[in-house]
N, CA, C and O atoms as a GROMACS GRO file, in nm:
protein
  268
    1MET      N    1  -1.735  -0.071   0.944
    1MET     CA    2  -1.665  -0.141   0.841
    1MET      C    3  -1.525  -0.175   0.894
    1MET      O    4  -1.458  -0.092   0.956
    2GLU      N    5  -1.483  -0.297   0.868
    2GLU     CA    6  -1.354  -0.341   0.916
    2GLU      C    7  -1.286  -0.428   0.811
    2GLU      O    8  -1.351  -0.512   0.749
    3PHE      N    9  -1.157  -0.407   0.792
    3PHE     CA   10  -1.080  -0.494   0.705
    3PHE      C   11  -0.937  -0.500   0.756
    3PHE      O   12  -0.895  -0.416   0.836
    4THR      N   13  -0.864  -0.598   0.709
    4THR     CA   14  -0.728  -0.622   0.755
    4THR      C   15  -0.629  -0.587   0.646
    4THR      O   16  -0.650  -0.619   0.529
    5LEU      N   17  -0.520  -0.521   0.684
    5LEU     CA   18  -0.413  -0.488   0.590
    5LEU      C   19  -0.289  -0.568   0.624
    5LEU      O   20  -0.260  -0.593   0.741
    6SER      N   21  -0.216  -0.609   0.521
    6SER     CA   22  -0.086  -0.671   0.544
    6SER      C   23   0.013  -0.562   0.583
    6SER      O   24  -0.017  -0.443   0.571
    7ILE      N   25   0.130  -0.602   0.630
    7ILE     CA   26   0.230  -0.501   0.667
    7ILE      C   27   0.273  -0.421   0.545
    7ILE      O   28   0.300  -0.301   0.556
    8GLU      N   29   0.279  -0.487   0.429
    8GLU     CA   30   0.316  -0.416   0.306
    8GLU      C   31   0.208  -0.317   0.263
    8GLU      O   32   0.239  -0.206   0.220
    9GLU      N   33   0.081  -0.358   0.276
    9GLU     CA   34  -0.029  -0.267   0.242
    9GLU      C   35  -0.031  -0.146   0.334
    9GLU      O   36  -0.055  -0.034   0.289
   10MET      N   37  -0.004  -0.169   0.462
   10MET     CA   38   0.000  -0.058   0.557
   10MET      C   39   0.115   0.036   0.524
   10MET      O   40   0.099   0.158   0.527
   11ALA      N   41   0.231  -0.020   0.491
   11ALA     CA   42   0.346   0.063   0.455
   11ALA      C   43   0.317   0.143   0.328
   11ALA      O   44   0.352   0.260   0.320
   12PHE      N   45   0.253   0.080   0.230
   12PHE     CA   46   0.220   0.151   0.106
   12PHE      C   47   0.122   0.265   0.136
   12PHE      O   48   0.139   0.376   0.086
   13ALA      N   49   0.021   0.238   0.218
   13ALA     CA   50  -0.078   0.341   0.252
   13ALA      C   51  -0.011   0.457   0.325
   13ALA      O   52  -0.042   0.573   0.298
   14LEU      N   53   0.079   0.427   0.418
   14LEU     CA   54   0.152   0.533   0.489
   14LEU      C   55   0.235   0.617   0.391
   14LEU      O   56   0.236   0.740   0.398
   15GLY      N   57   0.304   0.548   0.301
   15GLY     CA   58   0.386   0.620   0.202
   15GLY      C   59   0.302   0.704   0.110
   15GLY      O   60   0.340   0.816   0.076
   16HIS      N   61   0.188   0.652   0.068
   16HIS     CA   62   0.099   0.724  -0.022
   16HIS      C   63   0.040   0.848   0.046
   16HIS      O   64   0.012   0.948  -0.020
   17ALA      N   65   0.022   0.839   0.177
   17ALA     CA   66  -0.033   0.952   0.253
   17ALA      C   67   0.073   1.057   0.285
   17ALA      O   68   0.043   1.156   0.352
   18GLY      N   69   0.195   1.036   0.238
   18GLY     CA   70   0.298   1.136   0.258
   18GLY      C   71   0.402   1.101   0.362
   18GLY      O   72   0.491   1.181   0.391
   19GLY      N   73   0.394   0.982   0.417
   19GLY     CA   74   0.489   0.942   0.519
   19GLY      C   75   0.585   0.836   0.470
   19GLY      O   76   0.593   0.728   0.527
   20ALA      N   77   0.657   0.865   0.363
   20ALA     CA   78   0.747   0.767   0.302
   20ALA      C   79   0.853   0.718   0.400
   20ALA      O   80   0.883   0.599   0.405
   21GLU      N   81   0.910   0.809   0.478
   21GLU     CA   82   1.014   0.769   0.574
   21GLU      C   83   0.956   0.683   0.686
   21GLU      O   84   1.018   0.586   0.729
   22VAL      N   85   0.837   0.718   0.732
   22VAL     CA   86   0.770   0.639   0.835
   22VAL      C   87   0.736   0.501   0.779
   22VAL      O   88   0.755   0.400   0.847
   23ALA      N   89   0.688   0.496   0.656
   23ALA     CA   90   0.653   0.370   0.592
   23ALA      C   91   0.775   0.279   0.578
   23ALA      O   92   0.768   0.160   0.609
   24ALA      N   93   0.886   0.334   0.533
   24ALA     CA   94   1.009   0.256   0.517
   24ALA      C   95   1.058   0.206   0.653
   24ALA      O   96   1.100   0.091   0.665
   25GLY      N   97   1.052   0.292   0.755
   25GLY     CA   98   1.093   0.252   0.889
   25GLY      C   99   1.005   0.143   0.947
   25GLY      O  100   1.054   0.050   1.010
   26TYR      N  101   0.875   0.155   0.925
   26TYR     CA  102   0.778   0.055   0.972
   26TYR      C  103   0.807  -0.080   0.909
   26TYR      O  104   0.816  -0.181   0.979
   27LEU      N  105   0.822  -0.082   0.778
   27LEU     CA  106   0.845  -0.208   0.708
   27LEU      C  107   0.980  -0.268   0.746
   27LEU      O  108   0.990  -0.389   0.767
   28THR      N  109   1.083  -0.186   0.756
   28THR     CA  110   1.217  -0.234   0.792
   28THR      C  111   1.219  -0.288   0.934
   28THR      O  112   1.286  -0.388   0.961
   29ALA      N  113   1.147  -0.225   1.025
   29ALA     CA  114   1.142  -0.271   1.164
   29ALA      C  115   1.082  -0.411   1.174
   29ALA      O  116   1.121  -0.488   1.261
   30ILE      N  117   0.988  -0.442   1.086
   30ILE     CA  118   0.921  -0.572   1.092
   30ILE      C  119   0.996  -0.678   1.011
   30ILE      O  120   1.012  -0.791   1.056
   31THR      N  121   1.040  -0.642   0.892
   31THR     CA  122   1.099  -0.741   0.801
   31THR      C  123   1.251  -0.745   0.804
   31THR      O  124   1.310  -0.842   0.756
   32GLY      N  125   1.314  -0.643   0.857
   32GLY     CA  126   1.460  -0.632   0.848
   32GLY      C  127   1.495  -0.561   0.719
   32GLY      O  128   1.407  -0.522   0.642
   33GLN      N  129   1.623  -0.544   0.695
   33GLN     CA  130   1.669  -0.473   0.575
   33GLN      C  131   1.632  -0.552   0.449
   33GLN      O  132   1.660  -0.672   0.441
   34LEU      N  133   1.571  -0.486   0.351
   34LEU     CA  134   1.533  -0.548   0.225
   34LEU      C  135   1.613  -0.486   0.111
   34LEU      O  136   1.654  -0.371   0.118
   35THR      N  137   1.634  -0.565   0.006
   35THR     CA  138   1.698  -0.509  -0.112
   35THR      C  139   1.600  -0.414  -0.180
   35THR      O  140   1.479  -0.421  -0.155
   36GLU      N  141   1.651  -0.328  -0.264
   36GLU     CA  142   1.565  -0.234  -0.336
   36GLU      C  143   1.464  -0.308  -0.423
   36GLU      O  144   1.347  -0.270  -0.430
   37ASP      N  145   1.508  -0.414  -0.490
   37ASP     CA  146   1.417  -0.493  -0.574
   37ASP      C  147   1.308  -0.560  -0.491
   37ASP      O  148   1.192  -0.564  -0.531
   38ASN      N  149   1.346  -0.614  -0.376
   38ASN     CA  150   1.250  -0.679  -0.289
   38ASN      C  151   1.147  -0.579  -0.240
   38ASN      O  152   1.027  -0.607  -0.239
   39MET      N  153   1.193  -0.462  -0.198
   39MET     CA  154   1.103  -0.356  -0.150
   39MET      C  155   1.008  -0.312  -0.261
   39MET      O  156   0.888  -0.296  -0.238
   40ALA      N  157   1.062  -0.292  -0.381
   40ALA     CA  158   0.978  -0.249  -0.494
   40ALA      C  159   0.872  -0.354  -0.526
   40ALA      O  160   0.757  -0.320  -0.553
   41GLY      N  161   0.911  -0.480  -0.524
   41GLY     CA  162   0.815  -0.588  -0.551
   41GLY      C  163   0.705  -0.595  -0.448
   41GLY      O  164   0.588  -0.614  -0.481
   42ARG      N  165   0.742  -0.578  -0.322
   42ARG     CA  166   0.642  -0.580  -0.215
   42ARG      C  167   0.545  -0.462  -0.226
   42ARG      O  168   0.425  -0.478  -0.204
   43MET      N  169   0.597  -0.344  -0.260
   43MET     CA  170   0.511  -0.227  -0.272
   43MET      C  171   0.420  -0.238  -0.394
   43MET      O  172   0.304  -0.195  -0.389
   44THR      N  173   0.470  -0.295  -0.503
   44THR     CA  174   0.385  -0.317  -0.621
   44THR      C  175   0.271  -0.412  -0.587
   44THR      O  176   0.156  -0.385  -0.619
   45ALA      N  177   0.304  -0.522  -0.522
   45ALA     CA  178   0.201  -0.619  -0.483
   45ALA      C  179   0.101  -0.555  -0.387
   45ALA      O  180  -0.020  -0.578  -0.398
   46ALA      N  181   0.150  -0.476  -0.292
   46ALA     CA  182   0.061  -0.411  -0.195
   46ALA      C  183  -0.034  -0.312  -0.263
   46ALA      O  184  -0.152  -0.306  -0.229
   47SER      N  185   0.019  -0.236  -0.359
   47SER     CA  186  -0.067  -0.139  -0.428
   47SER      C  187  -0.176  -0.210  -0.507
   47SER      O  188  -0.291  -0.165  -0.509
   48HIS      N  189  -0.142  -0.320  -0.572
   48HIS     CA  190  -0.241  -0.396  -0.648
   48HIS      C  191  -0.345  -0.457  -0.554
   48HIS      O  192  -0.465  -0.457  -0.584
   49SER      N  193  -0.300  -0.507  -0.442
   49SER     CA  194  -0.391  -0.566  -0.344
   49SER      C  195  -0.487  -0.462  -0.287
   49SER      O  196  -0.606  -0.489  -0.270
   50LEU      N  197  -0.436  -0.342  -0.258
   50LEU     CA  198  -0.522  -0.237  -0.205
   50LEU      C  199  -0.629  -0.194  -0.306
   50LEU      O  200  -0.742  -0.165  -0.269
   51LEU      N  201  -0.592  -0.190  -0.432
   51LEU     CA  202  -0.690  -0.152  -0.535
   51LEU      C  203  -0.801  -0.256  -0.549
   51LEU      O  204  -0.910  -0.223  -0.595
   52ARG      N  205  -0.774  -0.379  -0.509
   52ARG     CA  206  -0.873  -0.486  -0.515
   52ARG      C  207  -0.971  -0.483  -0.398
   52ARG      O  208  -1.077  -0.545  -0.405
   53GLN      N  209  -0.937  -0.412  -0.292
   53GLN     CA  210  -1.021  -0.411  -0.171
   53GLN      C  211  -1.157  -0.347  -0.202
   53GLN      O  212  -1.162  -0.228  -0.232
   54PRO      N  213  -1.266  -0.423  -0.193
   54PRO     CA  214  -1.398  -0.365  -0.222
   54PRO      C  215  -1.443  -0.263  -0.118
   54PRO      O  216  -1.522  -0.174  -0.150
   55ALA      N  217  -1.395  -0.275   0.005
   55ALA     CA  218  -1.440  -0.185   0.111
   55ALA      C  219  -1.352  -0.063   0.126
   55ALA      O  220  -1.379   0.023   0.209
   56LEU      N  221  -1.247  -0.053   0.047
   56LEU     CA  222  -1.153   0.057   0.060
   56LEU      C  223  -1.205   0.179  -0.015
   56LEU      O  224  -1.216   0.176  -0.138
   57PRO      N  225  -1.236   0.287   0.057
   57PRO     CA  226  -1.285   0.407  -0.012
   57PRO      C  227  -1.170   0.483  -0.078
   57PRO      O  228  -1.085   0.538  -0.008
   58LEU      N  229  -1.168   0.486  -0.208
   58LEU     CA  230  -1.064   0.559  -0.281
   58LEU      C  231  -1.122   0.689  -0.335
   58LEU      O  232  -1.233   0.690  -0.389
   59PRO      N  233  -1.049   0.798  -0.321
   59PRO     CA  234  -1.098   0.924  -0.377
   59PRO      C  235  -1.094   0.920  -0.529
   59PRO      O  236  -0.987   0.905  -0.588
   60VAL      N  237  -1.209   0.934  -0.590
   60VAL     CA  238  -1.218   0.930  -0.736
   60VAL      C  239  -1.285   1.059  -0.782
   60VAL      O  240  -1.397   1.088  -0.741
   61LYS      N  241  -1.216   1.135  -0.865
   61LYS     CA  242  -1.272   1.261  -0.913
   61LYS      C  243  -1.380   1.237  -1.018
   61LYS      O  244  -1.483   1.306  -1.019
   62GLN      N  245  -1.357   1.142  -1.103
   62GLN     CA  246  -1.454   1.112  -1.209
   62GLN      C  247  -1.457   0.961  -1.229
   62GLN      O  248  -1.353   0.899  -1.249
   63ARG      N  249  -1.573   0.905  -1.225
   63ARG     CA  250  -1.586   0.759  -1.243
   63ARG      C  251  -1.580   0.727  -1.393
   63ARG      O  252  -1.640   0.796  -1.475
   64TRP      N  253  -1.506   0.623  -1.425
   64TRP     CA  254  -1.491   0.579  -1.564
   64TRP      C  255  -1.588   0.466  -1.590
   64TRP      O  256  -1.595   0.371  -1.512
   65THR      N  257  -1.662   0.473  -1.696
   65THR     CA  258  -1.750   0.365  -1.738
   65THR      C  259  -1.710   0.320  -1.878
   65THR      O  260  -1.684   0.404  -1.965
   66PRO      N  261  -1.705   0.190  -1.900
   66PRO     CA  262  -1.656   0.140  -2.030
   66PRO      C  263  -1.756   0.154  -2.145
   66PRO      O  264  -1.722   0.120  -2.258
   67TRP      N  265  -1.875   0.202  -2.121
   67TRP     CA  266  -1.972   0.216  -2.230
   67TRP      C  267  -2.019   0.357  -2.245
   67TRP      O  268  -2.100   0.386  -2.332
   0.00000   0.00000   0.00000
């Protein structure tokens, strides 16, 4: 299985895995210094995009069904 992540998605995944400082450094190294609002917007978009990935295995303790 193979899929491509944007730099923001990769930074979000690194931060979510516990490497917030590494994630911030990675993103800053590629994009340059960002404002706090810009960074927050990019991370929000990245998190939404990652949740849309059909091939991304997410740990789910209990599956929710609407019926």
